[in-house]
N, C-alpha and C positions, 0 to 999 in steps of 0.2 A: 839410402838417405834421400833419394829423389822423391820418395813418396811422403815426405814430411809435410804437415799442414803449413799453410802460408805463414803464420806467425813464427814458425821455427825453421823456415827454409834456409836461413843464413848458416845453420849448423851443417848443411850439406858440404860446406867448404872446409877442407882440412885445416888450413891456416887459421880460420876463424875459430874452429874448435880449440886449437892450441892457445889462441889469444884468450878465449874465455876461461880456459883452465888456469892460466896464469893470473887473470884478473880476479877470479873468485877468491884465490888465496890472498892476493895482494890487497884487494879492497877491504877485506876484513881487517888486515893489519893497519891499513891507512886510517880507517875509522876508529880503531883502538887508539892509535896515536893522537888523533884529533881530540878525542875525549880526554886522554891523559894530559895532553899539552894544556888544554883549557883549565883542567883541574889543578895542574902543577902551578900555573900562573896565579890562580886564586889562593893556593896554599902559600906561595912565596910572598904575595903582595896584598891579598884580600882587596884588590882594587879593580872595580869595573872598568875604569879608564885605562889601566895598564893592560887589561885583558883585551879591550878593544884595540889598543895600540899594537899588540902582537898580531891581531888579525889584519890590521892595516899594513904592517911590515911584511906579512906573509904574502899578501896579494899585490903589493905595490910593484914588484918586478913584472907582474903580468900587465899592469897598467903601462909600464915603461917599455916593455920588450915584446909584447905579444904580436904586434903588427909586424915587427921585424922577424919574429919567429915564424909567422905565417909565410913570409917570403922564403925563409930558410927551408921550410917544409916542402916548398915547391922546387927547391934547388938541390937538395942533397938526398941520398938514400934514406928513406924514413926509418927503416928497420934499424940501421946503425945508429941513427940519432936517438931512437928510443932506448936502445941498449945503454947508451951513455947517460941519458937523463935518469933512467930507472936505477942505474948503479949509483948515481950521485944521491938520489933520494934514500937509497938503502944505507949509504954511509952517514947521511945526516941523522937517520933514526938511531943507528948504532952509536954515534957520538952522544946523542941525548941520553941513551940508556947508560953509557959509561959515566957520564957526569952525575946522573942521579945516584947510581950505585956507589960512586966514590964519595958521595956526600958533599961535593964541591959545587953543585949546580947553583947558579944565581940567575936572577931575572934577565940580565943582559945576555947570558948564554942562550936562553930560550928565544929572545928577540933576534939575535944574530942568526941562529940556526933556522928560525922561521923564515928569515929573508933568504937563506940558502935554498930552502925547500921551494920557496916562491919562485926563485930564478930557474931552478930545474923544471918546475911545473910550467913556467911560461914557455920554455922551449919544447916541452913534452906535448902539451895539449893540442896545438894545431896539427902537429905531425901525427899524433895518435888518432885524432878525429878523421883526418883525411886518409890515413892508412887503412881504416876500417872499410872505406869505400873501395879501395884497391884490392882488399882481400875477398870481397863478396860481389862487387859490381853493382851497378845501379838497380838491377832488377830485384836484388835481395837486400838493398840498403835499409829500407824501412824496418824489415825484420831484424837486421843486425843492430840498428840503433836501439830498438825496443828491448832486445835481449841484453844488450850492453847496459841499458838503464836498469833492467830487472836485476842484473848481477850487482851493479853499483848499489842499488837500494836494498837488496837482500843483505849485502854487507853492512848497510846502514842499520839494519835490524840486529844482526849478529854481533858486529863489531862493538858498538856502544854498550850492549848488554854484557858482552864478555869483558870489555874494559872496566865497567863498573865493578864486576865481581873481582877482576884481577887487582884493581887499585885498592879495593877494600881489603883484600887478602894479603897481597904482596907488595903493593905500592906501584907508583907510576912507571918505574923502570921496566917492569914486566911487559907493559903494553908497548913501550918503545922497542924493546928487544924482539918481541914477536913481529912487529912491523919490519924491523931490519931483516929478519930471516925470511919474511914473506916475499921480499923482492928477488930472492934467489929463484923462486918459481916463475916470476915474470921474465927475468933475463933468460932462463933456460928455455921457456916457451918461444921467446923471440929468436933465439939462436937456432931453434929447430924448424923455423918456418922457411918456406920456399919463396914466398912473396918478399921482394926486396923493397918495394915502394920506390922504384927508380925515379930520379928527377926528370922533369920535362926538359926537352931540348932548350939550351940557352940561346937567346937571341942578341946577347951582347949589351942589353940594357943595364943601367945601374939599379941598385936596390930601391932608391927613392922613386924612380920612374915606375917600377913594378908596384910599389905600395900605392902610388897615386892612381894607377890603373884600377886596383881593387877598390879604393875608396870611391872613385868616380862611378864604378859599376853599382856599388851599394847605394849611393846617393840618387842615382838615376833610375833605380828599380824600386818602385813604391813598396812592394811586398817585403823586400829585404829591409828597407828602411823602417817599416812598421815593426817587423819582428825584432830588429835590433833595438828599437825604442822600448818595446815590451820587456825584452831581456834586461835592458838598462834599468828600468824602473823596478823590476822585481829584484835585481841584484842589489841595488842601492838601498831600497826600503824594506823589502819583504823576505829576503833570503839569507839573513845573517845569523844562521842557526848556531854557529860556533861561539857567538857572543850571547845571543838571545837565550838559548836553552840553559847554559850553566848559570847565568844570572837569575833566570826564573826559578831554577831548582834551588839555588843557594839563598837568594834574597827573598823571592816571592813565596816559596813553598817550604823553605827550611829543610831541604833534603840533603842526604849525604851523597857520596860518589855513586853508590849503587842506584839510588833513586834517579840521579842525573842520567846514568846510563840507560835506565828504563825509559825515561822521557825521550832520549835520542832514538831508542829502539822504536818507540811508538811513532815518531816522525818517519822512520824507515818503513814501518808496516804500511802506512798510507802511501808512501812513495812506491813501494813494490806493487801495490794494488793499481796505482796510476800507470806504472810501466806495463803491467799485464793488460790493462784496458787498451793502451796504445798498441800493443802487439796484436791484440784481437781485432783491431780495426783493419789490419792488412796494409797493403801498399798504398801509395799515393800521398801527395802533400796534404797535411792537415788543413782544414778550413780555418780561416782567420778567426772566426767566432769561437772555434775550439781552443784558441789560445787566449782570447780576450776574457772569456767567461771564467776560466780557472784563475786568471790573474786577479780578477775582481774578487773571486771567492777567497783567494789567499789573503787579500787585504782585509776583508771582512773578518776572517778567522783570526788574524793578528789583533784586530781591535777587540774581538771577543776574548782572546787570551788575556788581555790586560785586566779583565774583570774576574778571572778564574782564581779560586782560592783552594781548590781540592785537587789532589794528585790525579784521581781517576778522570775528572773532567778535563784537566790539563792534557793528559795523555790522549784523550779523544779529540780535542781540538788540534793538537799537534799532528795526529794522524790525518785529519782533514787537510791541514797545511801541507803535509808531505804529499798527499794525493794531488792537490792543486799545483804545487810547485813542480812536480815532475811532469805534469801535463803541459805546463808552460815551457819548461826548459828542454825536455826531450822533444816536444813538438816543434820548438824553435830550431833545434838541431836538425831534425828531419826536414823541416821546411827549407832551411838554408842549403842542405846538401842536395836536395832534389830540385832546387831552383838554379843554382849556379852552374856555369860550364866547368868541365873538369879542370881546365888549365888555371882557373881562378880559385879552386876549392881551398887550397892552403891559405891564401890571403883572406878570403871571406871568413874562414874558420878562425883566423887570427883576429879579425875584427870581432867575431862572435865572442872569443875569449876575452878580448879587451873590455867589452861592455858587461860580460857575465862575471868574470873574476877580477878583471883589472879595475873596475869601478867599485868593487866590493869594499876596498879599504875605506872609502868615504862613508859607506853605510856602517861598517864596523866601528869606525871612529865616532860617528854621530850617535849611534845607539849607545856605545859605551859612555860617551860624554853626557848624554841625556840621563842615563841611568845613574851615573855618579852624582849628578846634581839634583835630580828629581825622583829617582827610584825607577825600577824596571817597569812598573805598571804604567806610569806616565809616558815613559819612553816608547813602550809598545803602542800605546794609544796614538801618540804623535806620528810615528813613522807609518803605522797602518793607515791612518787617515790621509796622510800625504800621498802614500802609494796608491790608494783608491782614487784620489782626485787625478793623479797623473795617468792612470790607466783609462779613466773616463775621457780625459783629454785626447789620448791617442786614438780611442775608438771614434770620437767625433771627427778627428782629422782624417781617419781612414774613410769614414762615411762621405766626407766632402770630396776626397780624392776620387772615390768611385763615381 
């Protein structure tokens, strides 16, 4: 394994190979559930606003708890924490499947269970992101993040397409059940690992003091502050795919569940290409320009999508958005992990998740509300334009700082 090319060097580590094997299975199931949940909400309510509200409820726990979860990731054995969070996500998916099969599912069930998933995800993400660094070390961290992104986005291709077929043939319960079973692979992989993700030595400080230390470091480090700003803008205005794509499919293009799944798969194809490009670049922090340019491209593509009326062209634009989006998000992840000192990694990744997923509820709510009032095309035009203006503002700020 030592002769692997640079983009694949993380695979030389046994525990990372186990991690990847579990993630490949689980991420496909997660994307199947994401598609099925959005479609189920529209079947139950036919309301863009309520779809956006579910997205808001799912990501609100990250807004509330991700900073605390970042401190927790620095305090407890990460592998054990991940076993607990992944098991809770599996139970959440199993409950959704049972409710749909029984015929008793209601909108409030979906909303509550989305909040449960969000809570587990809030605790899971900072620990998982920092655990990757402990499995492979700094030397192979860029390779690990790129490979992890490639897995995530390959699942984004396979999962939605499989979900579209499954929903059309057997209903949404199938997708939820597949996701529940997929978590068995993740938990089994975690239990087989040697890396424990041991906590750093405690110094007796309270959690509030440790959170403040992480926030001070982020504010006083211009590169970290810029990257957090870019992630915030993209998350709020440009990356609400679980609301944007189903509304575009149903309202804008008149597609069924299968067509919706194919649009999500097109988004994933572009993201896989973006992850492979990141992996091919090799090690080192990404240049700031390599984050700003794809963020601008993502905004322009969203505005263009507001004018698209054909399936093929919509799929092509979504592929571009997937490519640009992963360039920003995975590049930001790499930039943070290779900038921060090891003892602050959990807390900075908690801040990363706060602005990435924690602020997403505001974007999901805004997009859903605009689409409810004015239609999905006007909503895409507005959020894309605002996102473009914000990225330009951040680029100008960075130029003056330099």
